[in-house]
N, C-alpha and C positions, 0 to 999 in steps of 0.2 A: 758631596755629602759625606760626612765623617760618622764614625761609630764611636760612641763613648759609653763607659760603664757609669751608671748612676747609683747614688746612695739609696739604700732601702727607704721606703716611705709609702705614702698613700698615693695610689694611681687609679684614675678613672679612665677606662678604655671604651672607645666606641669603634665601630667597624672592626670587630674582633672575632676570634675563634680560639679554640684550644687545640694545640698541635700535640698529637700522640706520637711519641718516639719509641721505637722498639729496635734495639740493636743487641748484638752479642754482649756488649759491655753493660747493658742495663736498659731499663725502660722508664718512662715518665711522661708527664704532660707539662706544657708550658703555655702561658698566655701569649697571644700575638695580636696586636691591635694598635690603635692610635690614641695617644694620651691627650685627654681634654685639657689638662692643666699646663703642659709645656709644649704642646703642639709637635710632638715627636712620635715617630713609629717606635713601638716598644716590643721587645721580646723578653719575657721574664726568665727567672731561674725556675727550677722544677717546682710545680705546685704541690704544696703539702696538704692543703684542704680547699675544697670548693663547694659552696652551698648553692645549688641550682635555684633554690627558692628565693634567696636574698640576692643572688648574683654577686656574691662576695667570696674572696678567697685569700689565702696567705701562701707566700712562696718560701722557698728554702732560704732566701736572703733576708726574710723578715718583712718584705713589702706586703702591704695590704692592697688587694685589687678589688675594684668594683667594675662590673661590666654593664654598659647601658645599651639598650636596643637589642635586637635579635642577633644571634651569631650568624656569620656568613663568611664571605671572602674578606680577609683582613685588608685594611687600608694599604695602598701601594707603598707608603713609607715604611710600614711594618714589614711588608714582604721584602723590601730592600734590605732592611736590617737582618731579617731571617736569612736571606741569601748570603749576606756577608758573614753571618755567624756560622751557618752550617755548610755553606758552599752552594753556589748557584747550580752547579752540575747535579748535586744531590737533590735539590729542590725540583729542578726540571725533570729529572729522571724518576724520582720516587714519589713526590707529593702531587705535582700538578696532573699527572694522568689519573689520579684518584683511585688506583687499584693496588696500592702498595701496602705491605705489612710492616715496612720499616718506618714510614712517615705517613700520617693521615690526619685530617681534621676530625675532631670529635663530632662536630655538627655539620650538617650538609651545607654546601656552598649553594647560594641561591642566585 
């Protein structure tokens, strides 16, 4: 499986969550999920705005995201992309134990 950067556009995600990132370099949140339209795991750029009522948001790159279904554990393809983007060691050490201040999901994993 390869990782590619995609042009900004409209993205509909399922099997999603929002990842909160807090490092000395800065903090932000990104969408992580499975794209309905292209069948790819997706990791967004930093979220600029997210409306929990309409489940829509805009990212730093200009993409418009809509999330469907309840938040939870992101799709395995999205986790693969996340591991390749941030590093598998960081994901295993900081995110998956669920008790990190560096990386954590905004919504509980069900």
